[in-house]
MMTF fields as JSON, N, C-alpha, C and O atoms, coordinates in Angstrom:
{
  "mmtfVersion": "1.0.0",
  "mmtfProducer": "UNKNOWN",
  "numBonds": 423,
  "numAtoms": 424,
  "numGroups": 106,
  "numChains": 1,
  "numModels": 1,
  "chainsPerModel": [1],
  "groupsPerChain": [106],
  "chainIdList": ["A"],
  "bondAtomList": [4, 2, 8, 6, 12, 10, 16, 14, 20, 18, 24, 22, 28, 26, 32, 30, 36, 34, 40, 38, 44, 42, 48, 46, 52, 50, 56, 54, 60, 58, 64, 62, 68, 66, 72, 70, 76, 74, 80, 78, 84, 82, 88, 86, 92, 90, 96, 94, 100, 98, 104, 102, 108, 106, 112, 110, 116, 114, 120, 118, 124, 122, 128, 126, 132, 130, 136, 134, 140, 138, 144, 142, 148, 146, 152, 150, 156, 154, 160, 158, 164, 162, 168, 166, 172, 170, 176, 174, 180, 178, 184, 182, 188, 186, 192, 190, 196, 194, 200, 198, 204, 202, 208, 206, 212, 210, 216, 214, 220, 218, 224, 222, 228, 226, 232, 230, 236, 234, 240, 238, 244, 242, 248, 246, 252, 250, 256, 254, 260, 258, 264, 262, 268, 266, 272, 270, 276, 274, 280, 278, 284, 282, 288, 286, 292, 290, 296, 294, 300, 298, 304, 302, 308, 306, 312, 310, 316, 314, 320, 318, 324, 322, 328, 326, 332, 330, 336, 334, 340, 338, 344, 342, 348, 346, 352, 350, 356, 354, 360, 358, 364, 362, 368, 366, 372, 370, 376, 374, 380, 378, 384, 382, 388, 386, 392, 390, 396, 394, 400, 398, 404, 402, 408, 406, 412, 410, 416, 414, 420, 418],
  "bondOrderList": [1, 1, 1, 1, 1, 1, 1, 1, 1, 1, 1, 1, 1, 1, 1, 1, 1, 1, 1, 1, 1, 1, 1, 1, 1, 1, 1, 1, 1, 1, 1, 1, 1, 1, 1, 1, 1, 1, 1, 1, 1, 1, 1, 1, 1, 1, 1, 1, 1, 1, 1, 1, 1, 1, 1, 1, 1, 1, 1, 1, 1, 1, 1, 1, 1, 1, 1, 1, 1, 1, 1, 1, 1, 1, 1, 1, 1, 1, 1, 1, 1, 1, 1, 1, 1, 1, 1, 1, 1, 1, 1, 1, 1, 1, 1, 1, 1, 1, 1, 1, 1, 1, 1, 1, 1],
  "groupList": [{"groupName": "MET", "atomNameList": ["N", "CA", "C", "O"], "elementList": ["N", "C", "C", "O"], "formalChargeList": [0, 0, 0, 0], "bondAtomList": [1, 0, 2, 1, 3, 2], "bondOrderList": [1, 1, 2], "singleLetterCode": "M", "chemCompType": "L-PEPTIDE LINKING"}, {"groupName": "LEU", "atomNameList": ["N", "CA", "C", "O"], "elementList": ["N", "C", "C", "O"], "formalChargeList": [0, 0, 0, 0], "bondAtomList": [1, 0, 2, 1, 3, 2], "bondOrderList": [1, 1, 2], "singleLetterCode": "L", "chemCompType": "L-PEPTIDE LINKING"}, {"groupName": "ASN", "atomNameList": ["N", "CA", "C", "O"], "elementList": ["N", "C", "C", "O"], "formalChargeList": [0, 0, 0, 0], "bondAtomList": [1, 0, 2, 1, 3, 2], "bondOrderList": [1, 1, 2], "singleLetterCode": "N", "chemCompType": "L-PEPTIDE LINKING"}, {"groupName": "THR", "atomNameList": ["N", "CA", "C", "O"], "elementList": ["N", "C", "C", "O"], "formalChargeList": [0, 0, 0, 0], "bondAtomList": [1, 0, 2, 1, 3, 2], "bondOrderList": [1, 1, 2], "singleLetterCode": "T", "chemCompType": "L-PEPTIDE LINKING"}, {"groupName": "VAL", "atomNameList": ["N", "CA", "C", "O"], "elementList": ["N", "C", "C", "O"], "formalChargeList": [0, 0, 0, 0], "bondAtomList": [1, 0, 2, 1, 3, 2], "bondOrderList": [1, 1, 2], "singleLetterCode": "V", "chemCompType": "L-PEPTIDE LINKING"}, {"groupName": "ALA", "atomNameList": ["N", "CA", "C", "O"], "elementList": ["N", "C", "C", "O"], "formalChargeList": [0, 0, 0, 0], "bondAtomList": [1, 0, 2, 1, 3, 2], "bondOrderList": [1, 1, 2], "singleLetterCode": "A", "chemCompType": "L-PEPTIDE LINKING"}, {"groupName": "ILE", "atomNameList": ["N", "CA", "C", "O"], "elementList": ["N", "C", "C", "O"], "formalChargeList": [0, 0, 0, 0], "bondAtomList": [1, 0, 2, 1, 3, 2], "bondOrderList": [1, 1, 2], "singleLetterCode": "I", "chemCompType": "L-PEPTIDE LINKING"}, {"groupName": "TYR", "atomNameList": ["N", "CA", "C", "O"], "elementList": ["N", "C", "C", "O"], "formalChargeList": [0, 0, 0, 0], "bondAtomList": [1, 0, 2, 1, 3, 2], "bondOrderList": [1, 1, 2], "singleLetterCode": "Y", "chemCompType": "L-PEPTIDE LINKING"}, {"groupName": "GLY", "atomNameList": ["N", "CA", "C", "O"], "elementList": ["N", "C", "C", "O"], "formalChargeList": [0, 0, 0, 0], "bondAtomList": [1, 0, 2, 1, 3, 2], "bondOrderList": [1, 1, 2], "singleLetterCode": "G", "chemCompType": "PEPTIDE LINKING"}, {"groupName": "TRP", "atomNameList": ["N", "CA", "C", "O"], "elementList": ["N", "C", "C", "O"], "formalChargeList": [0, 0, 0, 0], "bondAtomList": [1, 0, 2, 1, 3, 2], "bondOrderList": [1, 1, 2], "singleLetterCode": "W", "chemCompType": "L-PEPTIDE LINKING"}, {"groupName": "PRO", "atomNameList": ["N", "CA", "C", "O"], "elementList": ["N", "C", "C", "O"], "formalChargeList": [0, 0, 0, 0], "bondAtomList": [1, 0, 2, 1, 3, 2], "bondOrderList": [1, 1, 2], "singleLetterCode": "P", "chemCompType": "L-PEPTIDE LINKING"}, {"groupName": "GLU", "atomNameList": ["N", "CA", "C", "O"], "elementList": ["N", "C", "C", "O"], "formalChargeList": [0, 0, 0, 0], "bondAtomList": [1, 0, 2, 1, 3, 2], "bondOrderList": [1, 1, 2], "singleLetterCode": "E", "chemCompType": "L-PEPTIDE LINKING"}, {"groupName": "LYS", "atomNameList": ["N", "CA", "C", "O"], "elementList": ["N", "C", "C", "O"], "formalChargeList": [0, 0, 0, 0], "bondAtomList": [1, 0, 2, 1, 3, 2], "bondOrderList": [1, 1, 2], "singleLetterCode": "K", "chemCompType": "L-PEPTIDE LINKING"}, {"groupName": "ARG", "atomNameList": ["N", "CA", "C", "O"], "elementList": ["N", "C", "C", "O"], "formalChargeList": [0, 0, 0, 0], "bondAtomList": [1, 0, 2, 1, 3, 2], "bondOrderList": [1, 1, 2], "singleLetterCode": "R", "chemCompType": "L-PEPTIDE LINKING"}, {"groupName": "HIS", "atomNameList": ["N", "CA", "C", "O"], "elementList": ["N", "C", "C", "O"], "formalChargeList": [0, 0, 0, 0], "bondAtomList": [1, 0, 2, 1, 3, 2], "bondOrderList": [1, 1, 2], "singleLetterCode": "H", "chemCompType": "L-PEPTIDE LINKING"}, {"groupName": "GLN", "atomNameList": ["N", "CA", "C", "O"], "elementList": ["N", "C", "C", "O"], "formalChargeList": [0, 0, 0, 0], "bondAtomList": [1, 0, 2, 1, 3, 2], "bondOrderList": [1, 1, 2], "singleLetterCode": "Q", "chemCompType": "L-PEPTIDE LINKING"}, {"groupName": "ASP", "atomNameList": ["N", "CA", "C", "O"], "elementList": ["N", "C", "C", "O"], "formalChargeList": [0, 0, 0, 0], "bondAtomList": [1, 0, 2, 1, 3, 2], "bondOrderList": [1, 1, 2], "singleLetterCode": "D", "chemCompType": "L-PEPTIDE LINKING"}, {"groupName": "SER", "atomNameList": ["N", "CA", "C", "O"], "elementList": ["N", "C", "C", "O"], "formalChargeList": [0, 0, 0, 0], "bondAtomList": [1, 0, 2, 1, 3, 2], "bondOrderList": [1, 1, 2], "singleLetterCode": "S", "chemCompType": "L-PEPTIDE LINKING"}, {"groupName": "PHE", "atomNameList": ["N", "CA", "C", "O"], "elementList": ["N", "C", "C", "O"], "formalChargeList": [0, 0, 0, 0], "bondAtomList": [1, 0, 2, 1, 3, 2], "bondOrderList": [1, 1, 2], "singleLetterCode": "F", "chemCompType": "L-PEPTIDE LINKING"}],
  "groupTypeList": [0, 1, 2, 3, 4, 5, 1, 6, 3, 1, 6, 6, 4, 1, 1, 1, 4, 5, 7, 8, 5, 4, 5, 4, 9, 5, 6, 10, 7, 11, 6, 5, 12, 5, 13, 2, 14, 10, 14, 15, 16, 5, 6, 8, 5, 5, 3, 9, 4, 17, 1, 18, 3, 1, 8, 5, 1, 9, 10, 18, 1, 9, 6, 9, 5, 6, 1, 7, 14, 10, 16, 13, 8, 9, 8, 4, 17, 3, 3, 5, 4, 17, 11, 2, 17, 5, 11, 6, 17, 15, 6, 16, 12, 13, 1, 17, 5, 1, 11, 13, 5, 15, 15, 14, 4, 13],
  "groupIdList": [1, 2, 3, 4, 5, 6, 7, 8, 9, 10, 11, 12, 13, 14, 15, 16, 17, 18, 19, 20, 21, 22, 23, 24, 25, 26, 27, 28, 29, 30, 31, 32, 33, 34, 35, 36, 37, 38, 39, 40, 41, 42, 43, 44, 45, 46, 47, 48, 49, 50, 51, 52, 53, 54, 55, 56, 57, 58, 59, 60, 61, 62, 63, 64, 65, 66, 67, 68, 69, 70, 71, 72, 73, 74, 75, 76, 77, 78, 79, 80, 81, 82, 83, 84, 85, 86, 87, 88, 89, 90, 91, 92, 93, 94, 95, 96, 97, 98, 99, 100, 101, 102, 103, 104, 105, 106],
  "secStructList": [7, 2, 2, 2, 2, 2, 2, 2, 2, 2, 2, 2, 2, 2, 2, 2, 2, 2, 2, 2, 2, 2, 2, 2, 2, 6, 2, 2, 2, 2, 2, 2, 2, 2, 6, 6, 7, 6, 6, 2, 2, 2, 2, 2, 2, 2, 2, 2, 2, 2, 2, 2, 6, 6, 6, 1, 1, 2, 2, 2, 2, 2, 2, 2, 2, 2, 2, 7, 5, 6, 6, 6, 5, 6, 6, 7, 7, 2, 2, 2, 2, 2, 2, 2, 2, 2, 2, 2, 2, 2, 2, 2, 2, 2, 2, 2, 2, 2, 2, 2, 2, 2, 2, 2, 2, 7],
  "xCoordList": [130.168, 129.885, 128.377, 127.905, 127.633, 126.185, 125.546, 124.564, 126.095, 125.578, 125.776, 124.915, 126.872, 127.154, 126.182, 125.669, 125.929, 124.974, 123.577, 122.862, 123.186, 121.873, 121.766, 120.726, 122.823, 122.822, 122.726, 121.976, 123.478, 123.435, 122.055, 121.519, 121.48, 120.134, 119.112, 118.234, 119.218, 118.302, 118.415, 117.4, 119.62, 119.829, 119.248, 118.605, 119.469, 118.938, 117.414, 116.791, 116.815, 115.354, 114.79, 113.796, 115.403, 114.931, 115.054, 114.167, 116.144, 116.306, 115.264, 114.727, 114.98, 113.962, 112.57, 111.786, 112.26, 110.961, 110.849, 109.803, 111.91, 111.895, 111.743, 110.968, 112.473, 112.367, 110.965, 110.404, 110.404, 109.047, 108.01, 107.074, 108.165, 107.212, 107.26, 106.218, 108.456, 108.58, 108.023, 107.38, 108.262, 107.741, 106.216, 105.589, 105.621, 104.156, 103.605, 102.573, 104.291, 103.82, 103.86, 103.093, 104.732, 104.88, 103.878, 103.91, 102.996, 102.039, 101.159, 100.999, 100.578, 99.771, 100.565, 100.039, 101.814, 102.633, 102.906, 102.882, 103.161, 103.413, 102.167, 102.271, 100.989, 99.735, 99.579, 99.245, 99.822, 99.69, 100.679, 100.338, 101.888, 102.9, 102.509, 102.689, 101.976, 101.578, 100.39, 100.272, 99.514, 98.337, 98.583, 97.658, 99.798, 100.146, 99.235, 98.692, 99.089, 98.219, 98.776, 99.985, 97.918, 98.435, 98.978, 99.731, 98.618, 99.073, 100.042, 100.106, 100.789, 101.632, 102.725, 103.116, 103.223, 104.234, 103.629, 104.258, 102.414, 101.743, 101.43, 101.554, 101.027, 100.743, 102.032, 102.024, 103.141, 104.422, 104.862, 105.339, 104.702, 105.072, 104.153, 104.601, 102.872, 101.916, 102.129, 101.801, 102.672, 102.956, 104.047, 103.997, 105.038, 106.081, 105.523, 105.879, 104.646, 104.007, 103.176, 103.169, 102.477, 101.663, 102.527, 102.101, 103.73, 104.642, 104.988, 105.084, 105.176, 105.531, 104.317, 104.472, 103.107, 101.892, 101.246, 100.061, 102.03, 101.601, 100.425, 99.57, 100.381, 99.411, 98.049, 97.101, 97.911, 96.595, 96.068, 94.862, 96.947, 96.527, 96.553, 96.006, 97.168, 97.449, 96.209, 96.262, 95.091, 93.915, 93.369, 92.898, 93.43, 92.952, 93.868, 93.405, 95.158, 96.097, 95.867, 95.977, 95.553, 95.247, 94.031, 94.056, 92.97, 91.754, 92.065, 91.607, 92.836, 93.194, 93.953, 93.722, 94.841, 95.613, 94.757, 94.969, 93.795, 92.956, 91.907, 91.509, 91.457, 90.359, 90.675, 89.775, 91.902, 92.256, 92.524, 93.276, 91.901, 92.132, 92.724, 92.214, 93.777, 94.415, 93.489, 93.579, 92.608, 91.762, 90.562, 90.114, 90.029, 88.842, 88.998, 88.014, 90.2, 90.421, 89.83, 90.136, 88.986, 88.413, 87.12, 86.393, 86.808, 85.632, 84.475, 83.413, 84.647, 83.577, 83.844, 84.87, 82.923, 83.075, 82.226, 81.041, 82.805, 82.061, 81.087, 80.076, 81.353, 80.439, 79.125, 78.068, 79.165, 77.93, 77.087, 75.859, 77.723, 76.985, 76.286, 75.125, 76.961, 76.332, 75.2, 74.178, 75.362, 74.278, 73.086, 71.939, 73.352, 72.268, 71.573, 70.35, 72.308, 71.675, 70.786, 69.733, 71.181, 70.326, 69.054, 67.963, 69.201, 68.03, 67.115, 65.892, 67.691, 66.892, 66.136, 64.97, 66.771, 66.069, 64.931, 63.884, 65.12, 64.05, 62.885, 61.725, 63.182, 62.125, 61.421, 60.206, 62.167, 61.573, 60.602, 59.538, 60.949, 60.045, 58.773, 57.674, 58.92, 57.741, 56.848, 55.623, 57.452, 56.688, 55.938, 54.78, 56.58, 55.91, 54.723, 53.663, 54.907, 53.804, 52.653, 51.49, 52.957, 51.902, 51.179, 49.961, 51.915, 51.283, 50.379, 49.299, 50.794, 49.941, 48.69, 47.597, 48.855, 47.693, 46.731, 45.516, 47.245, 46.389, 45.651, 44.499, 46.285, 45.627, 44.499, 43.489, 44.655, 43.597, 42.399, 41.274, 42.616, 41.527, 40.651, 39.435, 41.214, 40.46, 39.644, 38.913],
  "yCoordList": [99.037, 100.311, 100.511, 100.918, 100.222, 100.4, 99.431, 99.774, 98.232, 97.261, 97.754, 97.539, 98.395, 98.921, 100.039, 100.085, 100.934, 102.026, 101.466, 101.944, 100.466, 99.85, 99.167, 99.251, 98.498, 97.826, 98.837, 98.63, 99.917, 100.961, 101.607, 101.854, 101.881, 102.458, 101.513, 101.95, 100.234, 99.237, 99.167, 99.09, 99.193, 99.144, 100.385, 100.283, 101.548, 102.795, 102.784, 103.175, 102.344, 102.29, 101.314, 101.621, 100.154, 99.174, 99.703, 99.482, 100.397, 100.987, 102.069, 102.16, 102.885, 103.926, 103.333, 103.842, 102.27, 101.605, 100.998, 101.109, 100.364, 99.779, 100.869, 100.714, 101.956, 103.068, 103.672, 103.989, 103.83, 104.367, 103.468, 103.953, 102.157, 101.217, 101.3, 101.305, 101.363, 101.471, 102.809, 102.867, 103.882, 105.196, 105.219, 105.786, 104.614, 104.56, 103.669, 103.978, 102.567, 101.639, 102.28, 101.883, 103.26, 103.896, 105.016, 105.644, 105.287, 106.383, 106.226, 107.208, 105.055, 104.961, 105.286, 105.921, 104.857, 105.181, 106.678, 107.253, 107.307, 108.751, 109.521, 110.52, 109.066, 109.694, 109.542, 110.503, 108.333, 108.081, 108.927, 109.44, 109.07, 109.871, 111.346, 112.035, 111.832, 113.238, 113.545, 114.656, 112.561, 112.768, 112.378, 112.427, 111.995, 111.56, 110.419, 110.43, 109.453, 108.291, 107.452, 107.224, 106.983, 106.173, 104.812, 104.192, 104.334, 103.03, 103.157, 102.266, 104.243, 104.462, 103.408, 103.095, 102.859, 101.799, 100.53, 99.857, 100.209, 99.024, 99.214, 98.276, 100.416, 100.694, 100.6, 100.08, 101.1, 101.008, 99.57, 99.214, 98.745, 97.33, 96.622, 95.791, 96.953, 96.302, 96.721, 95.959, 97.922, 98.307, 97.428, 97.091, 97.051, 96.151, 94.754, 94.098, 94.301, 92.996, 93.037, 92.084, 94.151, 94.299, 94.335, 93.874, 94.876, 94.884, 93.463, 93.172, 92.582, 91.196, 90.344, 89.263, 90.825, 90.093, 90.716, 90.51, 91.473, 92.09, 93.048, 93.146, 93.744, 94.812, 94.399, 95.174, 93.209, 92.755, 93.599, 93.826, 94.061, 94.835, 96.338, 97.095, 96.776, 98.193, 99.087, 100.129, 98.744, 99.623, 99.742, 100.808, 98.654, 98.7, 99.546, 100.217, 99.511, 100.345, 101.822, 102.667, 102.118, 103.504, 103.989, 105.079, 103.184, 103.547, 103.689, 104.635, 102.762, 102.795, 104.078, 104.68, 104.488, 105.708, 106.956, 107.936, 106.934, 108.108, 108.31, 109.445, 107.237, 107.337, 108.219, 108.87, 108.257, 109.007, 110.467, 110.769, 111.372, 112.808, 113.343, 113.022, 114.143, 114.622, 115.471, 115.418, 116.244, 117.135, 116.434, 116.843, 115.395, 114.739, 113.234, 112.541, 112.723, 111.299, 110.441, 110.629, 109.503, 108.562, 109.083, 108.316, 110.373, 110.948, 111.155, 111.61, 110.835, 111.013, 112.31, 112.46, 113.231, 114.523, 114.561, 114.23, 114.956, 114.981, 116.145, 116.052, 117.233, 118.372, 118.032, 118.452, 117.295, 116.924, 116.011, 116.09, 115.148, 114.248, 115.043, 114.768, 116.027, 116.814, 117.667, 117.84, 118.201, 118.958, 118.051, 118.445, 116.852, 115.918, 115.482, 115.339, 115.267, 114.826, 115.922, 115.622, 117.189, 118.285, 118.348, 118.561, 118.163, 118.182, 116.992, 117.131, 115.845, 114.653, 114.831, 114.446, 115.403, 115.611, 116.61, 116.457, 117.628, 118.593, 117.923, 118.165, 117.095, 116.368, 115.399, 115.224, 114.763, 113.837, 114.561, 114.027, 115.769, 116.563, 116.919, 116.838, 117.311, 117.653, 116.439, 116.554, 115.278, 114.05, 113.686, 113.273, 113.833, 113.548, 114.48, 114.053, 115.761, 116.719, 116.357, 116.452, 115.946, 115.548, 114.292, 114.187, 113.34, 112.118, 112.422, 111.841, 113.323, 113.709, 114.424, 114.203, 115.283, 115.999, 115.028, 115.204, 114.017, 113.034, 112.181, 111.811, 111.864, 111.07, 111.851, 111.265, 113.169, 113.992, 114.114, 114.295, 114.018, 114.122, 112.882, 112.99, 111.734, 110.482, 110.482, 109.524],
  "zCoordList": [62.822, 63.45, 63.607, 64.668, 62.547, 62.589, 63.582, 64.241, 63.69, 64.656, 66.091, 66.944, 66.351, 67.689, 68.045, 69.163, 67.104, 67.329, 67.57, 68.451, 66.802, 66.978, 68.34, 68.992, 68.77, 70.067, 71.209, 72.163, 71.113, 72.148, 72.194, 73.275, 71.028, 70.966, 71.584, 72.329, 71.284, 71.836, 73.356, 74.049, 73.872, 75.323, 75.994, 77.038, 75.402, 75.966, 75.964, 76.952, 74.876, 74.794, 75.821, 76.479, 75.968, 76.949, 78.378, 79.202, 78.668, 79.996, 80.261, 81.364, 79.254, 79.414, 79.608, 80.409, 78.889, 79.052, 80.452, 81.091, 80.926, 82.271, 83.331, 84.275, 83.18, 84.121, 84.094, 85.142, 82.904, 82.777, 83.415, 84.05, 83.253, 83.857, 85.378, 86.033, 85.937, 87.394, 87.875, 88.923, 87.126, 87.509, 87.478, 88.372, 86.469, 86.386, 87.491, 88.088, 87.764, 88.797, 90.174, 91.051, 90.389, 91.698, 91.933, 92.991, 90.989, 91.135, 92.381, 93.106, 92.676, 93.902, 95.172, 96.087, 95.228, 96.402, 96.48, 97.568, 95.353, 95.349, 95.778, 96.49, 95.351, 95.78, 97.291, 97.984, 97.799, 99.236, 100.036, 101.101, 99.53, 100.22, 100.221, 101.225, 99.106, 99.02, 99.933, 100.45, 100.131, 100.978, 102.429, 103.24, 102.773, 104.121, 104.572, 105.677, 103.698, 103.924, 105.07, 105.124, 105.996, 107.102, 106.665, 107.415, 105.476, 104.987, 103.815, 102.968, 103.758, 102.581, 102.429, 101.304, 103.524, 103.41, 102.821, 102.005, 103.234, 102.691, 101.211, 100.423, 100.835, 99.426, 98.612, 97.496, 99.167, 98.474, 98.26, 97.182, 99.283, 99.143, 98.156, 97.366, 98.206, 97.307, 95.854, 94.945, 95.615, 94.228, 93.64, 92.457, 94.451, 93.952, 93.71, 92.731, 94.607, 94.394, 93.117, 92.339, 92.909, 91.703, 90.445, 89.387, 90.554, 89.408, 88.985, 87.793, 89.959, 89.644, 89.273, 88.706, 89.59, 89.199, 87.968, 87.704, 87.224, 85.96, 86.129, 85.248, 87.243, 87.425, 87.903, 87.778, 88.446, 88.891, 90.053, 90.151, 90.925, 92.098, 91.864, 92.666, 90.797, 90.596, 90.638, 91.292, 89.978, 90.068, 91.486, 91.885, 92.247, 93.626, 94.505, 95.428, 94.219, 94.964, 94.668, 95.556, 93.432, 93.05, 93.84, 94.412, 93.874, 94.613, 96.099, 96.74, 96.651, 98.064, 98.403, 99.452, 97.531, 97.777, 97.635, 98.349, 96.722, 96.469, 97.567, 97.829, 98.208, 99.172, 100.373, 100.904, 100.806, 102.015, 101.675, 100.748, 102.435, 102.275, 103.577, 104.651, 103.512, 104.74, 105.609, 106.836, 104.999, 105.785, 106.411, 107.482, 105.778, 106.33, 106.501, 106.759, 106.365, 106.604, 105.5, 104.322, 105.887, 104.929, 104.322, 103.69, 104.495, 103.863, 104.807, 104.383, 106.075, 107.051, 107.792, 108.455, 107.677, 108.322, 109.59, 109.544, 110.715, 111.974, 112.033, 112.729, 111.33, 111.37, 110.695, 111.164, 109.623, 108.939, 109.816, 109.785, 110.594, 111.475, 112.562, 112.866, 113.16, 114.214, 113.658, 114.323, 112.455, 111.839, 111.557, 111.769, 111.083, 110.805, 112.08, 112.085, 113.162, 114.403, 114.969, 115.532, 114.834, 115.29, 114.456, 114.985, 113.159, 112.279, 112.562, 112.537, 112.827, 113.122, 114.431, 114.52, 115.446, 116.715, 116.554, 117.183, 115.722, 115.465, 114.738, 115.072, 113.764, 113.045, 113.981, 113.886, 114.886, 115.851, 116.774, 117.087, 117.215, 118.058, 117.3, 117.85, 116.044, 115.243, 115.034, 115.07, 114.814, 114.631, 115.907, 115.844, 117.059, 118.334, 118.543, 119.0, 118.205, 118.347, 117.418, 117.811, 116.194, 115.254, 115.726, 115.579, 116.291, 116.793, 117.979, 118.085, 118.881, 120.008, 119.523, 120.044, 118.52, 117.978, 117.316, 117.413, 116.65, 115.984, 117.015, 116.787, 118.139, 119.175, 119.83, 120.221, 119.957, 120.559, 119.629, 120.097, 118.335, 117.362, 117.436, 117.279, 117.665, 117.696, 118.909, 119.161]
}
């Protein structure tokens, strides 16, 4: 009787550990799915490959899933670029004026 209880307990624990490992391994795919990542299918497939390679790819998959943001894509904001280009053109005008003033002094 005690052997049967021990065997059932061992089987339940092993199943829970296996389920937990698969659940933890699927975290990058779940992140990609929540962020509507354009490569979520590739990340999902790579998580299974990483499971069979003992987690060699898993940290890179986590980073890959985290990099994409739904509101700004891969982190490049177009508004910041336009603000910077306006500032750069203003600085360029000031530099041209300073260079002309310096040439008149000579």
